[in-house]
N, C-alpha and C positions, 0 to 999 in steps of 0.2 A: 240750645243756647238761644235765649230770646234776642231778636234783632232790634237794636235801637235805631233812631233815625240817622245818626252818623254812619253806621255800618250799612244801612240800606242804601245810602248815597254811594258808598264805596262800591257795593255790589252793582248798583246802577252804572257806575263808571266802567266796571269790567264788562258788563253786558254791552255797553256802547262800543267797546273795542271791535268786536267783530262786525257790528252794524256799520261802523265807520269804514272798515276795509271792504265790506260787502258792497257798499255804495260806490266805492272807487273801482272795484273789480268788475262790477256789473256794467259800469260806465252808464249809468242811468242819466237822463238829461240833467244837466247842471250838477253833474256828479261832484265836482271839486267844491262847489259851494255848499252842497248838502253835507259833504264830508267836513267842510270847515264848520258848519253849524253843529254837527255832531261833536267834533273835537273841541269846540269852544264850550259846548254844554258840559262835556266831560271834565274840561279843565275847571269849570266853575264848581262842579261837585266836589272836586279836590279841595278848593279853598273852603267851601261850605261845610263839608263834612269835618274838616279840621277845626273850623270855628265852633261848630255845634258840639263836637266831642269835648273840647276844652271848656266852653262856656257853660254847658249844661251837664257837665261831669258824666260824659258818655264814653270816656276813654276805656277801651277794652283791649285785651291781648289780641283779639281777632283784628281789631282796627289797627293796632300797632304793627301787625304782620301784613295785613292785606292792603292798607292805604299806600304804603310805599311800593309795594308790588304792583298794584293797579296803575300807579303813576308811571312806573318804569315800563310796564306792558303797553301803555298808551302811547308814550313817546317812542318807544322802539317800534311799535306797529307803524307809526306815521314815517319814521325815518327808513324803515325797511321798504315802504312803498316809494319814497324818494330814491333810495338806491335803485330799486327796480326800474323806475322810469327814467333814470339817468339825471335826477336833480341833485343828487348827493353822492359823493364818492364813498365807496365802502370803507375806505381807511377812516373817514370822519365818524361814521357810525361806530366802528371799532374803537375809536378814542372814547366815545360816550360810554360804550358798554364796559371797557376795561375800567374806567373810572368808577362806575357804578359797582362793579364787582369788587374793586379795591377798597372802596368806601364801606361796602357791607362787610367785607372781611375784617377791616379795622374795627368796625362796630361790634362784630362777634367777639373779637379778642378783647375789646374793652369790656363787653358784657361779662365775659368769663371772669374778669377781674373786678366785677361789681361796679363798673363804671358805665354811665350812660353818656354818649356823645351826642349832643343836640346838633341840629342842622345850623350851620353858620350862615352869616349874612351873604357871603358869596355864593353859597349853595342856593339860597333863596333867589338871588339875582340870576343865577344859571338857570334855574327852574323857570322863572318868569320870562326871561328873554328866549329860552328854548321854546316855550309855548307860543309866544307871540311870533317868533320866526316860523314856526311850523304853520301857524295860521296864515301868515304872509305868503309862504311857499305854496299853499293850496290855491292861491290866486294866480291868474295868468299875469306873471311878472316878468320884466326883462332879466335876461341871464345874469347881468351884473348885480341886480337886487338879490337874486337867488344865491350868487356867490357870497355876497355880503352876509346874508342869513347863515349860510353854512359856516362862514368864518366866525361869526358872532357865537354860534353854538359850540364850535370847536374851542375857540378861545376862552369862553366863559367856563367850559367844562375843564379844561386844562388848568385854568387859574384857580377854580374852586377846589379841584382835586389836589393840586399842590398845596394850597393853603390848608386844607383839611388835614393832609398828612403832616405838614410842618407843625401845626398847632397841636397835633396829637402824637408826635413821634414817640413821646414817653411811653405810650401804650405798647409799643413794639419792643421796648427794652425789657430783656428777660423773657421775651416770648419763646416758647419751646417749640 
């Protein structure tokens, strides 16, 4: 399978995930700032690969599969780090993971019925606010700001998940 530009950017994002964690675990000088740069760059590739795929007709099955997986792995890696260092409670990460599994499951059922469920506005807000909060949490911030970031992540995750299911409840009717 020839790799187009959009897919190369997705692969780059996947490669940046272990680099992001490695910088944090090796505790190199200015580790959090380097990790922040890597996370920001990886987040930009997410926006860029989607734009390139749609604008230059580079949408592929590989991209449809790998792009959301890369995003989930990037965000989960950062949040796992925050749980490990005590910046985020594990239950908050669990909420994020359960929402992602739930939405993915709903999409699979919809796909079986020949329906594609596009990302909604609240999901885009959730993604953007989560990315920004992760970047902020990589900085030396007061615990109150950290708590606000965790709250924003949890609340936007819950809201977008509930909205997603409410708008697409009909997909589950008649599900076997």
